[in-house]
C-alpha positions as CSV (number, residue, x, y, z in Angstrom):
1,M,82.0,94.7,84.5
2,T,81.8,95.6,88.2
3,H,84.6,97.2,90.0
4,R,84.9,94.2,92.4
5,R,85.1,91.7,89.5
6,A,87.6,93.9,87.6
7,H,89.8,94.1,90.7
8,F,89.7,90.3,91.1
9,L,90.7,89.7,87.5
10,A,93.5,92.2,87.8
11,V,94.9,90.5,90.9
12,F,94.5,87.1,89.3
13,A,96.4,88.3,86.2
14,L,99.1,89.7,88.4
15,F,99.8,86.2,90.0
16,I,100.0,84.4,86.6
17,T,102.0,87.0,84.6
18,L,104.6,88.2,87.0
19,P,108.1,87.6,85.5
20,A,110.3,85.0,87.2
21,T,113.2,87.3,87.8
22,R,115.3,88.0,91.0
23,G,113.9,85.1,92.9
24,S,110.5,83.4,92.9
25,A,109.0,84.4,96.2
26,Q,106.5,87.2,96.6
27,R,107.4,89.6,99.3
28,L,104.6,90.7,101.7
29,M,104.9,94.5,101.5
30,E,102.9,97.4,102.8
31,H,99.7,98.6,101.1
32,L,100.1,102.1,99.7
33,D,97.4,104.5,98.7
34,R,97.6,106.9,95.7
35,G,99.8,109.3,97.6
36,I,98.1,112.2,95.7
37,V,99.8,115.5,96.4
38,A,99.3,119.0,95.0
39,V,101.2,122.3,95.3
40,R,100.6,125.7,93.7
41,H,103.6,126.1,91.5
42,Q,102.5,129.1,89.4
43,D,100.1,132.0,89.9
44,N,97.4,130.2,87.9
45,A,98.4,126.5,88.2
46,A,98.7,123.7,90.6
47,F,100.9,120.6,90.0
48,V,99.3,117.4,91.0
49,S,100.9,113.9,91.0
50,W,100.0,110.4,92.3
51,R,101.2,106.9,92.5
52,L,101.1,104.0,90.0
53,L,101.3,101.0,92.3
54,G,103.8,98.2,91.8
55,T,100.8,95.7,91.8
56,E,99.1,97.5,88.9
57,P,99.4,97.1,85.1
58,Q,101.8,99.7,83.6
59,D,99.1,101.1,81.4
60,T,96.5,101.8,84.1
61,A,94.5,104.9,83.1
62,F,93.4,107.7,85.5
63,N,90.9,110.5,85.7
64,L,91.7,113.6,87.9
65,Y,89.0,115.6,89.6
66,A,89.0,119.0,91.4
67,T,86.4,120.2,93.9
68,T,86.5,123.9,94.6
69,G,84.8,125.0,97.8
70,N,81.3,123.5,97.9
71,A,81.0,123.1,94.2
72,D,80.6,119.8,92.4
73,P,83.7,117.9,91.3
74,V,85.1,118.8,87.9
75,K,87.1,116.4,85.8
76,L,90.3,118.1,84.7
77,N,91.4,115.8,81.8
78,D,89.5,115.3,78.5
79,Q,90.7,111.7,78.0
80,P,91.9,109.2,80.6
81,L,95.5,109.8,81.5
82,T,97.9,107.1,80.4
83,A,101.3,108.8,80.2
84,G,102.9,110.3,83.3
85,T,101.0,110.1,86.7
86,C,101.0,113.9,87.1
87,F,99.0,116.8,85.8
88,E,99.1,120.6,85.6
89,A,95.7,122.0,86.8
90,R,95.0,125.4,85.5
91,G,92.1,127.9,85.8
92,L,91.3,127.1,89.4
93,D,90.0,129.5,92.0
94,F,92.9,129.5,94.5
95,A,90.9,131.8,96.8
96,Q,89.0,128.7,97.9
97,T,90.1,125.3,99.1
98,T,90.5,122.8,96.3
99,A,90.2,119.0,96.9
100,F,91.9,116.8,94.3
101,T,91.0,113.1,93.8
102,V,92.2,110.6,91.2
103,W,90.3,107.6,89.9
104,N,91.6,104.6,88.0
105,V,89.8,103.8,84.8
106,D,89.3,100.3,83.3
107,D,89.3,99.4,79.6
108,D,85.6,100.0,79.3
109,G,86.0,103.5,80.7
110,Q,84.5,102.6,84.0
111,E,86.0,104.3,87.0
112,G,87.1,102.4,90.1
113,E,87.3,103.8,93.6
114,P,88.5,107.4,94.2
115,S,91.7,108.1,96.0
116,K,91.7,110.0,99.3
117,A,91.3,113.7,98.6
118,F,94.3,116.0,98.9
119,N,93.2,119.5,100.0
120,L,95.0,122.5,98.7
121,P,94.2,125.3,101.2
122,A,92.6,128.5,100.1
123,N,95.1,131.3,99.2
124,T,98.0,128.8,99.4
125,P,101.2,130.6,98.3
126,I,103.3,129.5,95.3
127,Q,105.7,127.0,96.9
128,P,107.1,123.6,96.0
129,F,106.4,122.0,99.4
130,I,103.8,121.0,101.9
131,T,104.2,121.5,105.7
132,V,104.0,119.2,108.8
133,S,104.0,121.0,112.1
134,L,106.2,119.8,114.9
135,D,105.2,119.5,118.5
136,P,107.1,122.3,120.4
137,L,110.4,121.1,121.9
138,P,112.8,124.1,122.6
139,G,116.5,123.5,122.5
140,H,116.2,120.5,120.1
141,Y,116.8,120.1,116.4
142,V,115.8,117.5,113.8
143,H,118.5,115.2,112.5
144,M,116.9,112.1,111.1
145,I,113.4,111.1,109.9
146,W,112.1,107.6,109.2
147,V,108.8,107.0,107.3
148,A,106.4,104.1,107.8
149,D,102.6,103.6,107.8
150,L,101.8,103.6,111.5
151,N,98.0,103.6,111.3
152,G,97.5,101.4,108.2
153,D,95.8,104.0,106.0
154,G,98.3,103.6,103.1
155,A,100.1,106.9,103.7
156,Y,103.6,107.3,105.1
157,D,103.8,108.7,108.6
158,Y,106.9,110.2,110.3
159,L,109.3,109.3,113.1
160,V,111.4,112.3,113.9
161,D,114.5,112.4,116.2
162,R,114.8,115.6,118.2
163,L,118.3,116.0,119.4
164,P,119.5,118.5,122.1
165,D,121.6,121.5,121.1
166,A,123.6,121.1,124.3
167,E,122.9,119.1,127.5
168,G,119.8,117.0,127.4
169,T,118.3,113.7,126.2
170,P,117.5,112.8,122.6
171,K,113.8,112.3,121.9
172,L,111.9,110.4,119.2
173,D,108.6,111.8,118.0
174,A,105.8,110.1,116.0
175,Y,103.5,112.0,113.7
176,L,100.8,110.9,111.3
177,S,101.0,112.0,107.6
178,D,98.6,114.9,108.3
179,G,100.8,116.2,111.1
180,T,98.9,114.7,114.1
181,F,101.3,114.3,117.0
182,L,101.1,110.8,118.4
183,W,103.8,110.3,121.1
184,R,107.3,111.0,122.2
185,L,110.0,108.7,123.5
186,D,112.8,110.0,125.8
187,T,116.1,108.0,125.8
188,G,116.7,109.0,129.4
189,P,120.0,109.3,131.3
190,N,121.8,106.7,129.2
191,G,120.9,108.6,126.1
192,S,122.3,111.9,127.4
193,Q,125.6,110.6,128.5
194,R,128.6,112.1,126.7
195,V,131.4,109.9,125.4
196,T,135.1,110.4,125.3
197,R,135.9,107.9,122.5
198,N,134.2,108.8,119.3
199,D,133.0,105.3,118.4
200,T,131.8,104.2,121.9
201,P,128.1,105.1,122.2
202,S,125.7,105.6,125.1
203,A,123.7,102.6,126.1
204,S,120.5,104.1,124.6
205,I,120.0,106.7,122.0
206,S,117.0,107.4,119.7
207,G,118.9,108.7,116.7
208,H,122.2,109.6,115.1
209,G,123.2,111.5,118.2
210,N,124.7,115.0,118.4
211,V,128.1,116.0,117.2
212,A,129.5,115.9,120.7
213,G,129.2,112.2,121.0
214,F,127.3,109.6,119.2
215,R,128.8,109.6,115.7
216,D,126.9,107.6,113.1
217,T,124.9,105.3,115.2
218,D,121.1,105.5,114.6
219,N,119.6,102.5,116.5
220,V,116.1,103.1,115.2
221,T,114.0,101.9,112.3
222,A,110.3,101.4,111.5
223,Y,108.5,98.8,109.4
224,D,105.5,96.5,109.5
225,F,107.5,93.6,111.1
226,D,104.5,91.4,111.8
227,S,102.7,92.1,108.5
228,N,99.5,93.1,110.1
229,G,99.1,96.3,108.1
230,K,100.5,98.8,110.6
231,A,104.2,99.6,111.2
232,E,106.0,99.0,114.4
233,V,109.1,100.9,115.7
234,A,112.3,99.0,116.5
235,I,114.8,100.8,118.8
236,R,117.8,99.9,121.0
237,T,117.0,100.6,124.6
238,A,118.5,100.5,128.1
239,N,117.7,101.4,131.7
240,G,115.8,104.7,131.9
241,V,114.2,104.9,128.5
242,T,110.7,106.4,128.8
243,F,108.4,105.1,126.1
244,G,105.6,106.9,124.3
245,D,102.9,105.8,126.7
246,G,104.8,107.2,129.7
247,T,106.2,103.9,131.1
248,T,109.9,103.7,131.9
249,L,112.2,100.7,131.3
250,E,113.6,99.9,134.7
251,H,116.6,97.6,134.9
252,D,119.2,96.9,137.6
253,N,122.1,98.3,135.7
254,D,123.0,100.9,133.0
255,T,125.1,98.5,130.9
256,D,122.7,95.9,129.5
257,Q,121.2,96.8,126.2
258,F,117.9,95.6,124.6
259,I,116.1,95.6,121.3
260,S,112.5,96.9,121.8
261,I,109.6,96.8,119.5
262,L,107.1,99.6,120.0
263,D,103.5,100.0,118.9
264,G,103.6,102.6,116.1
265,M,100.5,104.5,117.2
266,T,101.1,104.7,121.0
267,G,104.9,104.2,121.5
268,T,104.0,101.3,123.9
269,E,106.7,98.6,124.2
270,R,105.2,95.4,122.8
271,A,108.3,93.2,123.0
272,R,111.9,93.2,124.3
273,A,114.9,91.0,123.8
274,P,118.3,91.3,125.3
275,F,121.1,92.3,123.0
276,P,123.9,89.7,122.8
277,N,126.5,90.6,125.5
278,D,129.5,89.1,123.8
279,D,131.4,92.4,123.7
280,D,130.2,94.0,126.9
281,E,133.7,94.1,128.4
282,H,134.5,96.9,126.0
283,G,131.4,99.0,126.7
284,P,128.0,99.5,125.0
285,V,127.6,98.9,121.3
286,G,126.2,101.3,118.7
287,G,125.3,100.7,115.1
288,H,122.8,100.6,112.3
289,M,119.4,99.1,112.1
290,G,117.6,98.0,109.0
291,V,115.1,95.6,107.6
292,A,115.7,92.5,105.4
293,Y,113.6,89.8,103.9
294,L,115.8,87.0,104.9
295,D,113.3,84.3,103.9
296,G,112.2,86.2,100.8
297,V,108.7,86.7,102.1
298,R,108.5,88.4,105.5
299,P,110.6,91.1,107.0
300,S,113.2,90.7,109.7
301,L,115.1,93.3,111.8
302,V,118.9,93.4,111.4
303,Y,121.4,95.4,113.4
304,K,125.1,95.9,112.6
305,S,126.8,97.0,115.8
306,E,130.3,97.7,117.0
307,N,132.3,99.0,119.9
308,R,135.9,100.1,120.3
309,R,138.4,97.7,121.7
310,D,140.7,99.2,124.3
311,D,143.4,96.6,123.8
312,V,143.9,97.0,120.1
313,R,144.8,100.3,118.3
314,R,142.1,101.2,115.9
315,G,140.4,97.9,116.8
316,F,136.7,97.3,116.9
317,N,134.4,94.4,117.8
318,L,131.8,94.0,115.0
319,Q,128.7,91.8,114.9
320,V,125.5,91.6,112.8
321,N,122.3,90.2,114.4
322,A,118.8,89.4,113.1
323,W,115.5,89.1,114.8
324,D,111.9,88.2,113.8
325,F,108.8,89.8,115.3
326,R,105.9,87.4,115.1
327,D,102.8,87.1,117.3
328,D,104.1,89.8,119.7
329,Q,107.3,87.8,120.2
330,L,110.8,89.0,119.3
331,T,113.0,86.0,118.4
332,H,116.7,86.0,117.7
333,R,117.3,84.6,114.2
334,W,121.1,84.5,113.8
335,Q,124.4,86.3,114.7
336,W,127.5,86.9,112.7
337,K,130.7,88.1,114.4
338,R,133.7,89.4,112.4
339,G,136.4,88.3,114.9
340,N,139.6,87.9,112.9
341,T,137.8,87.4,109.5
342,P,140.0,89.0,106.8
343,N,138.7,91.4,104.2
344,A,135.6,92.4,106.2
345,S,135.9,96.1,106.7
346,N,132.9,98.0,107.9
347,F,131.7,101.4,106.8
348,H,129.4,104.0,108.5
349,Q,126.2,102.4,107.2
350,I,124.7,99.2,105.7
351,R,122.6,98.4,102.7
352,I,120.0,95.7,102.4
353,V,120.1,94.2,98.9
354,D,119.4,90.8,97.3
355,V,122.8,90.8,95.6
356,D,122.6,87.2,94.4
357,A,119.1,87.4,92.9
358,D,117.7,84.4,94.9
359,G,114.8,86.4,96.3
360,R,116.3,86.7,99.8
361,D,118.2,89.8,101.1
362,E,121.8,90.1,102.1
363,V,123.2,92.6,104.6
364,C,125.8,94.6,102.7
365,D,128.7,96.6,104.2
366,G,131.4,98.5,102.3
367,G,133.9,95.7,102.6
368,Y,131.8,92.5,103.1
369,V,128.4,91.0,102.6
370,I,126.4,88.7,105.0
371,D,124.2,86.1,103.3
372,D,120.5,85.7,104.2
373,D,121.4,82.7,106.5
374,G,123.9,84.8,108.6
375,T,127.1,83.5,107.0
376,L,129.7,85.5,105.2
377,L,129.0,85.6,101.5
378,Y,132.2,87.4,100.6
379,G,134.8,90.0,101.7
380,L,136.4,92.5,99.4
381,E,140.1,92.0,99.2
382,G,142.2,95.1,99.7
383,V,139.3,97.2,100.8
384,I,139.5,98.9,104.2
385,H,137.1,101.3,106.0
386,G,135.4,104.1,104.0
387,D,132.5,106.4,104.2
388,R,130.3,105.6,101.2
389,F,129.4,102.7,99.0
390,H,126.6,102.2,96.4
391,I,125.0,99.1,94.9
392,G,122.7,99.1,91.9
393,D,122.4,98.2,88.2
394,L,125.2,100.6,87.3
395,D,125.9,98.9,84.0
396,P,122.7,97.7,82.4
397,E,124.6,95.7,79.7
398,R,126.3,93.6,82.4
399,P,124.2,90.9,84.2
400,G,123.4,91.5,87.8
401,L,124.2,94.4,90.1
402,E,127.5,96.3,90.6
403,G,128.9,98.2,93.5
404,M,131.4,101.0,94.1
405,G,132.9,102.6,97.1
406,C,135.6,104.9,98.4
407,Q,138.4,104.6,100.9
408,Q,139.7,106.3,104.0
409,D,143.5,106.3,104.2
410,N,144.2,103.0,102.5
411,D,147.9,102.4,102.7
412,S,147.9,101.1,99.1
413,K,146.7,104.5,98.0
414,L,143.4,103.0,96.8
415,W,140.8,105.8,96.5
416,A,137.8,104.0,95.0
417,Y,136.8,100.6,93.7
418,Y,134.2,99.0,91.4
419,Y,133.0,95.4,92.0
420,D,130.5,92.6,91.2
421,A,127.9,92.9,93.9
422,A,127.0,89.2,93.7
423,T,130.5,87.7,94.1
424,G,132.7,90.5,95.4
425,E,135.0,90.3,92.4
426,I,136.9,93.6,92.2
427,L,136.4,94.8,88.6
428,R,138.3,98.1,88.8
429,K,140.5,100.0,91.2
430,H,141.3,103.7,91.3
431,H,144.6,104.6,93.0
432,G,145.6,108.1,93.9
433,D,149.0,109.8,94.3
434,E,148.8,109.7,98.1
435,V,147.2,108.0,101.1
436,Y,144.0,110.0,101.4
437,D,140.6,110.1,103.1
438,V,138.2,110.1,100.2
439,G,135.1,111.1,102.2
440,R,132.5,111.1,99.5
441,A,131.6,109.1,96.4
442,T,128.3,108.9,94.5
443,A,126.9,106.8,91.6
444,A,124.2,108.0,89.2
445,D,123.4,108.4,85.6
446,L,124.4,112.0,84.8
447,D,125.6,111.8,81.1
448,P,123.2,110.6,78.4
449,D,126.0,110.2,75.9
450,H,127.6,107.4,77.8
451,P,126.1,104.0,78.7
452,G,124.8,103.3,82.2
453,Y,125.8,105.2,85.4
454,E,128.7,107.4,86.3
455,Y,130.4,107.5,89.6
456,W,132.6,110.3,91.0
457,F,134.8,111.1,93.9
458,R,137.9,113.3,94.4
459,G,139.6,111.6,91.4
460,G,137.0,112.7,88.8
461,L,133.8,111.6,87.1
462,Y,134.0,108.1,85.6
463,N,131.7,106.0,83.4
464,A,130.8,102.8,85.3
465,A,130.6,100.5,82.3
466,T,133.9,101.5,80.7
467,G,135.9,103.1,83.4
468,E,136.5,106.1,81.2
469,L,137.4,109.4,82.9
470,L,134.7,111.7,81.6
471,S,135.8,114.8,83.5
472,D,138.3,115.9,86.1
473,K,135.4,118.0,87.5
474,Q,132.3,116.7,89.2
475,P,129.2,117.8,91.1
476,P,129.1,117.4,94.9
477,A,129.4,113.8,95.8
478,N,126.6,113.7,98.4
479,F,123.4,112.2,97.1
480,R,121.8,111.1,93.9
481,I,118.1,112.2,93.5
482,W,115.4,111.7,90.8
483,W,113.8,115.2,90.6
484,D,113.0,116.4,87.1
485,G,111.1,114.5,84.4
486,D,113.9,112.6,82.6
487,A,115.5,109.4,83.7
488,L,118.8,111.0,84.5
489,S,119.7,111.7,88.1
490,E,120.1,115.1,89.8
491,V,122.4,115.8,92.8
492,L,121.2,116.7,96.3
493,D,123.6,118.6,98.5
494,K,122.8,120.7,101.6
495,T,119.5,122.4,100.6
496,H,120.2,122.3,96.9
497,V,119.2,120.2,93.9
498,L,121.6,120.5,91.0
499,K,121.6,119.2,87.4
500,W,125.0,118.1,85.9
501,N,125.7,119.6,82.5
502,P,128.1,117.4,80.6
503,Q,128.8,120.1,78.0
504,T,129.9,122.7,80.5
505,E,131.1,120.2,83.1
506,S,129.3,122.1,85.8
507,A,126.3,121.6,88.1
508,E,123.4,124.0,87.7
509,R,121.1,124.7,90.6
510,V,117.4,123.8,90.0
511,L,116.2,124.2,93.6
512,D,117.4,126.1,96.6
513,A,115.2,125.1,99.5
514,S,116.9,127.6,101.9
515,T,115.0,130.4,100.2
516,F,111.9,129.0,101.9
517,G,113.6,128.7,105.3
518,A,114.8,125.1,105.0
519,V,118.0,124.0,106.9
520,H,120.0,120.8,106.4
521,S,121.4,118.7,109.2
522,W,125.0,118.0,109.7
523,R,127.0,116.2,107.0
524,N,125.1,118.5,104.5
525,A,122.2,116.0,104.5
526,P,118.5,116.5,104.8
527,P,116.8,114.5,107.6
528,F,115.1,112.4,104.9
529,Y,114.7,112.1,101.1
530,G,112.8,109.6,99.0
531,D,109.7,108.8,97.0
532,I,107.0,109.1,99.6
533,L,104.3,111.2,97.7
534,G,103.0,111.5,94.2
535,D,104.7,109.9,91.2
536,W,108.1,108.1,91.1
537,R,110.2,111.3,91.7
538,E,111.6,111.8,95.1
539,E,110.7,114.2,97.9
540,I,113.0,115.9,100.4
541,I,112.2,116.7,104.0
542,F,113.9,119.6,105.7
543,E,113.4,121.2,109.1
544,H,112.4,124.8,108.9
545,Q,114.9,127.2,110.4
546,D,112.3,128.2,113.1
547,R,112.3,124.5,114.2
548,D,108.5,124.4,114.4
549,R,107.7,122.5,111.2
550,L,108.9,120.2,108.5
551,L,109.0,121.2,104.8
552,I,108.4,118.4,102.4
553,F,109.6,119.4,99.0
554,T,108.1,117.8,95.9
555,T,109.0,118.3,92.2
556,T,106.8,120.5,90.1
557,T,108.2,119.4,86.7
558,P,105.7,117.7,84.3
559,T,106.8,114.5,82.8
560,D,105.2,111.8,80.5
561,R,107.6,109.2,82.0
562,R,105.7,106.6,84.0
563,L,107.2,104.2,86.6
564,Y,105.6,102.4,89.4
565,T,106.1,104.0,92.8
566,L,109.7,103.4,93.9
567,P,108.8,102.1,97.4
568,H,107.3,99.1,95.8
569,N,110.8,98.2,94.6
570,P,112.1,96.0,97.4
571,M,115.7,97.3,97.3
572,Y,114.5,100.9,97.3
573,R,112.0,100.5,100.1
574,L,114.6,99.0,102.4
575,C,116.9,102.1,101.8
576,F,114.3,104.0,104.0
577,T,115.0,101.7,106.9
578,V,118.7,102.3,107.2
579,R,120.5,105.5,108.3
580,G,124.1,106.0,109.7
581,Y,125.9,108.3,107.3
582,M,122.9,108.6,105.0
583,Q,123.5,107.4,101.5
584,S,121.6,107.6,98.1
585,N,118.5,105.5,97.7
586,M,119.0,102.9,94.9
587,V,116.7,100.6,92.9
588,D,117.5,97.0,91.7
589,F,116.8,97.8,88.1
590,Y,118.4,100.3,85.7
591,L,116.8,103.7,86.1
592,G,118.7,105.9,83.7
593,H,118.9,107.3,80.2
594,G,117.7,104.7,77.6
595,M,116.1,102.5,80.2
596,T,113.3,100.0,79.4
597,T,110.2,99.7,81.5
598,P,111.1,97.7,84.6
599,A,109.3,94.4,85.3
600,R,106.6,94.5,87.8
601,P,108.1,93.7,91.3
602,R,107.3,90.3,92.8
603,I,105.4,91.6,95.7
604,T,102.0,91.3,97.3
605,T,100.3,94.0,99.5
606,D,97.6,91.8,100.8
607,V,98.1,92.7,104.5
608,K,95.3,92.7,107.0
609,P,95.3,94.9,110.2
610,A,95.0,92.7,113.3
611,A,91.6,93.0,115.0
612,G,91.7,95.2,118.0
613,R,95.4,96.1,117.6
614,H,96.5,99.7,118.0
């Protein structure tokens, strides 16, 4: 059977066998390559891993080859690999450059097309990371990173905000996956302005902002909005912004704000739309961008924004807007305004989740959810502002998705809550002994002896399914991460990955990235973490302390567990598009101890780069 015919039959089989779950539409998502990555993790061994795609059969077999120097390729496995999508390569000559490629193998033993090669440089040291150099920019640090495929080659590229230590303007850099510097945007005078009220932003800013001003507004995201195979960049702009191609946005005042779509490869502005000026009397807005499939098929840009009201104590204007970018036109889709809506408290970020399983995404905040048509789906009664909330299949025995969040100074002494993500029904409340700002809460499967996920905050570690208090101790409540080879989660905090031990009720460190010069950003967070290379485990991107490079840490733990690459899970991929107070990435299936193999996602990656574009 020819490779072309085998590919056709596999694609045909995909269309007729996909399960009819979580809506019927097929999302048009980005094409990803194998994402092969290798690091030298022992004196005589390299750890290599690669992707199983969400569009492939679960039992796809692979062969792995290594080419040392100018020698012929050598197959490293005796039999096609059908367990985990990773391999320990031993007996290599690390004094020479080694190129790794992986090939898929059909049932007849015939190999398909090879992956792109990953080159492990000669004399590479033992280290669990790869490096991407940064274009020099003295006096600036990295706070946030977004990933997207800017050039359409199937690999994730990087958007990096470079924020000033003191006076100066925030910048936004673009780099290809191999570290090639593409362009830099400067937010201009409106980006550098300081603010006196901690929730009133500048008219333009490329990232989270520095600690002297811009709080949790991010105002940037990246995605293939027009489904042409290459990602664009969405950013809030104002007078004085200089784009990546050197042109400057010139407007007759510094107050008006815009949404701009940029060419991912050049930073050129391709489209611009005015931001709704409903709340201009209270100053510029700031907020959180993200991506949602509001029609279930193609992506839209969403932006939750707010500004502080001067006439109401602790009062804020809040609105959510959505746009479509099609045929080089940015069209406003809908607007929702909170106004006096009860039970609609906002948090420091949003999540994009199909909570009602109709195939179309909702915009989720900690105290309310906006349906795909721009109407309020529900509000959470008794919930006020908080810093963190999580949505996922926390209880695999209960239909649908669940959520949990924490509270900041709730007068009822509510510290945390657990709810049905589809309806907003509060299933459980946790009250404390005082009005308290519970700043952190996290949900993950930490304990294999109890069903489903746990969640934890200042009040202790609880089982989500039963509400049982498992321990009055808990690991740091910062981020959940899948790092080692089992289905349990680890914890990411500062530059550390930790493993919770239920027997000792303590967190044991399995990685300290600071020993390699890694530094975290403020709020003890890395600029980015998520599954962007190799198999389904997650990577962590830190800035090096010398500020001249990024360190991309990847696991070196072998595993036989096989899952499709997590960015082909719709909910997980959209976590990459949202920042604010960064939260844990989540999937829409149960990924934990005792899990079953998840159904193949209802997606298609049949995107075609537009001729002559970029």
